[in-house]
C-alpha positions in Angstrom: 81.3 -17.9 -51.7 84.8 -15.8 -51.4 88.0 -17.1 -51.2 89.0 -13.6 -49.3 88.0 -12.9 -46.1 88.9 -11.1 -42.7 92.1 -12.2 -40.9 91.5 -15.8 -39.2 91.3 -16.1 -35.3 95.2 -16.9 -35.4 96.2 -14.2 -37.7 96.1 -16.2 -41.0 95.2 -15.3 -44.3 92.4 -17.2 -45.9 95.3 -19.1 -48.5 98.0 -19.6 -45.6 99.0 -22.6 -43.9 99.4 -22.9 -40.2 103.5 -22.8 -39.6 104.8 -25.9 -40.0 107.7 -28.1 -38.7 109.6 -31.3 -39.1 111.7 -32.2 -36.9 114.0 -35.7 -38.4 115.3 -38.2 -36.1 112.9 -37.5 -32.8 113.4 -41.0 -31.8 116.4 -43.0 -30.8 115.4 -46.0 -32.0 113.5 -46.3 -34.9 114.3 -46.9 -38.3 113.4 -43.4 -39.2 111.4 -40.7 -37.4 110.1 -37.2 -37.0 108.0 -35.0 -34.8 105.9 -32.8 -36.5 104.4 -29.5 -35.9 101.3 -27.7 -37.6 100.5 -24.6 -35.7 99.1 -26.4 -32.4 99.2 -29.9 -33.4 101.5 -32.5 -32.9 102.5 -35.8 -33.8 105.1 -38.4 -33.9 105.9 -40.7 -36.4 108.2 -43.5 -36.4 109.3 -46.1 -38.9 109.7 -50.0 -38.1 111.0 -52.2 -41.1 110.2 -55.7 -40.7 111.8 -58.5 -42.3 108.4 -60.5 -42.6 104.8 -59.5 -44.4 101.6 -60.6 -43.4 100.4 -64.4 -44.1 98.2 -63.6 -47.1 101.4 -61.9 -48.8 104.1 -64.8 -48.1 105.6 -66.3 -51.1 104.4 -64.0 -53.1 107.6 -61.7 -53.0 106.1 -58.4 -52.2 106.4 -55.9 -49.5 103.5 -53.9 -47.4 103.3 -50.8 -46.0 100.9 -50.4 -43.2 100.3 -47.5 -40.7 99.1 -47.2 -36.9 97.3 -44.1 -35.4 96.5 -43.1 -31.8 96.1 -40.0 -29.5 97.2 -39.6 -26.1 94.6 -39.1 -23.9 95.7 -35.6 -23.0 96.1 -34.4 -26.5 92.8 -32.6 -26.5 91.4 -29.8 -24.1 89.4 -33.0 -22.5 91.0 -36.5 -21.8 89.9 -38.9 -23.7 90.0 -42.7 -23.0 92.9 -44.9 -24.1 91.4 -47.1 -26.8 93.3 -50.4 -25.5 91.2 -49.7 -22.4 88.0 -49.6 -24.3 89.5 -53.2 -25.3 88.5 -52.0 -29.1 89.8 -50.0 -31.7 87.7 -47.1 -32.2 85.3 -46.3 -35.9 87.6 -42.9 -36.4 90.9 -44.1 -35.3 90.2 -47.2 -37.9 89.4 -45.1 -40.8 92.6 -42.7 -40.4 95.1 -45.4 -40.3 93.7 -46.9 -43.0 93.9 -43.8 -45.1 97.4 -43.3 -43.9 98.3 -46.7 -45.1 96.5 -46.1 -48.4 98.6 -42.9 -48.8 102.1 -44.3 -48.0 101.6 -47.3 -50.3 100.8 -45.3 -53.1 104.4 -43.6 -53.4 106.5 -46.9 -52.6 107.0 -49.8 -55.5 105.9 -52.7 -53.0 106.9 -55.5 -55.8 110.6 -54.4 -55.5 110.6 -54.5 -51.2 110.8 -57.6 -51.0 109.5 -59.5 -48.0 109.2 -57.0 -45.8 106.7 -54.7 -44.1 107.3 -51.5 -43.2 105.1 -49.9 -40.2 104.8 -46.3 -39.6 102.9 -45.5 -36.1 101.6 -42.1 -36.0 101.0 -41.0 -32.2 98.9 -37.3 -31.5 100.3 -35.9 -28.6 98.6 -32.5 -29.0 95.9 -31.9 -31.6 94.7 -28.8 -32.4 92.9 -29.5 -36.0 94.5 -31.7 -39.2 95.8 -34.7 -37.0 95.2 -37.1 -40.2 96.6 -34.8 -42.5 99.7 -33.8 -40.2 100.1 -37.8 -39.7 100.1 -37.8 -43.5 102.6 -35.4 -44.2 104.9 -36.2 -41.3 104.7 -40.2 -41.9 105.8 -39.6 -45.7 109.1 -37.8 -44.2 109.8 -40.4 -41.4 109.2 -43.4 -44.2 111.6 -41.5 -46.7 114.3 -41.0 -44.1 114.2 -44.6 -43.2 114.1 -46.2 -46.5 117.4 -43.8 -47.5 118.9 -45.0 -44.7 118.9 -48.7 -45.3 119.3 -48.7 -48.9 115.8 -48.7 -50.4 115.5 -44.9 -51.1 115.4 -46.2 -55.2 111.7 -47.5 -54.2 110.3 -44.2 -53.5 107.7 -43.8 -56.5 106.5 -40.2 -55.5 105.8 -37.9 -52.4 102.5 -37.5 -50.7 101.1 -35.1 -48.4 98.1 -33.5 -47.2 96.1 -30.8 -45.9 92.3 -30.1 -44.8 90.1 -27.1 -46.2 86.8 -25.9 -46.0 84.3 -23.4 -45.8 83.8 -21.4 -42.7 82.6 -18.0 -42.0 81.7 -16.9 -45.8 85.0 -18.1 -47.2 87.3 -20.5 -48.2 89.8 -21.2 -45.6 93.1 -23.3 -46.2 94.5 -25.5 -43.1 91.9 -25.5 -40.4 92.4 -25.3 -37.0 90.0 -27.1 -34.7 87.8 -23.9 -33.6 87.8 -23.4 -37.6 86.9 -26.8 -38.4 84.4 -27.8 -35.3 82.3 -24.8 -37.0 82.9 -25.1 -40.9 79.8 -25.1 -43.0 82.2 -27.6 -45.3 85.2 -29.7 -44.3 87.7 -31.6 -46.8 90.6 -33.5 -46.3 92.8 -33.7 -49.8 95.7 -36.1 -49.9 97.6 -35.6 -52.9 101.2 -37.0 -54.6 103.7 -34.8 -56.4 102.5 -35.7 -59.7 99.1 -33.8 -59.0 97.2 -37.2 -58.6 94.7 -37.5 -55.7 94.7 -40.2 -53.1 92.3 -39.0 -51.3 89.2 -36.1 -51.6 87.5 -36.6 -48.6 84.8 -33.7 -48.3 81.8 -33.4 -46.2 78.9 -30.6 -45.8 78.7 -30.3 -42.0 76.3 -27.3 -42.0 75.4 -26.0 -45.4 76.0 -28.0 -48.9 78.3 -27.3 -51.6 78.4 -26.5 -55.4 80.8 -27.8 -58.1 82.5 -24.4 -58.8 83.1 -24.1 -54.9 84.5 -27.8 -54.4 86.9 -27.1 -57.4 88.2 -23.9 -55.7 88.6 -25.9 -52.3 90.6 -28.5 -54.3 93.0 -26.2 -56.2 93.8 -23.9 -52.9 94.9 -27.5 -50.9 96.9 -28.6 -54.0 98.5 -25.4 -53.9 99.5 -25.9 -49.8 100.3 -29.5 -50.4 102.7 -28.1 -52.7 104.1 -26.1 -50.3 104.4 -29.0 -47.5 106.4 -31.1 -50.3 109.1 -28.3 -50.2 109.2 -28.9 -46.3 109.3 -32.6 -46.8 112.0 -32.7 -49.2 114.3 -30.3 -47.1 113.7 -32.3 -43.7 114.7 -35.6 -46.1 117.7 -34.0 -47.0 118.3 -33.0 -43.3 121.9 -34.4 -41.8 121.4 -37.8 -39.7 121.3 -36.9 -36.1 124.2 -38.0 -34.3 
């Protein structure tokens, strides 16, 4: 399996990220917020800091970081039903928001946060593949800006970002869009911290199995892409606060 392929449908090389833009302070009232654009995927990430914790943490002096994830009905090519109207959260949504929460908790010193809960809402307004990875990458920026703004920046213990990688059309590809993801032989989501440690490596053989060498190639390519995302995150975190 080669990591070099002909140009992809959107003109990228196999090892190239989609264009990424992170717009800080996208919402007026949130403690921290961004709009992250990854190709044609767009996610709004907003942070709320509350001086309370879940019941099972009361009196322990520790804080909590959690996340909620949702997708607008017309984020995709066809309208999807609002989960609120269905009366329950779907399994995919539950899985993704737990993943976002785990990723963020891994880079916050909860023991020094005090009895506070930080909630990050990730709302997908347009979906073209990689919504969970874009949510994690954007959520970290919103979280970091909020914590720095409220004098808690020292509680950040690292940086976290995520990207997809997969095998399609005889090549290993970085940052799959929807067309590539829906037809990929193998699909991976990789979440990594800036000390090269992994929060999650989630890989599935959709149409064809893969061997250890191919898996290592995919993880290496994802790690290289995530390091590029770290640079973009740092620039957005340090951007002046919007007036």
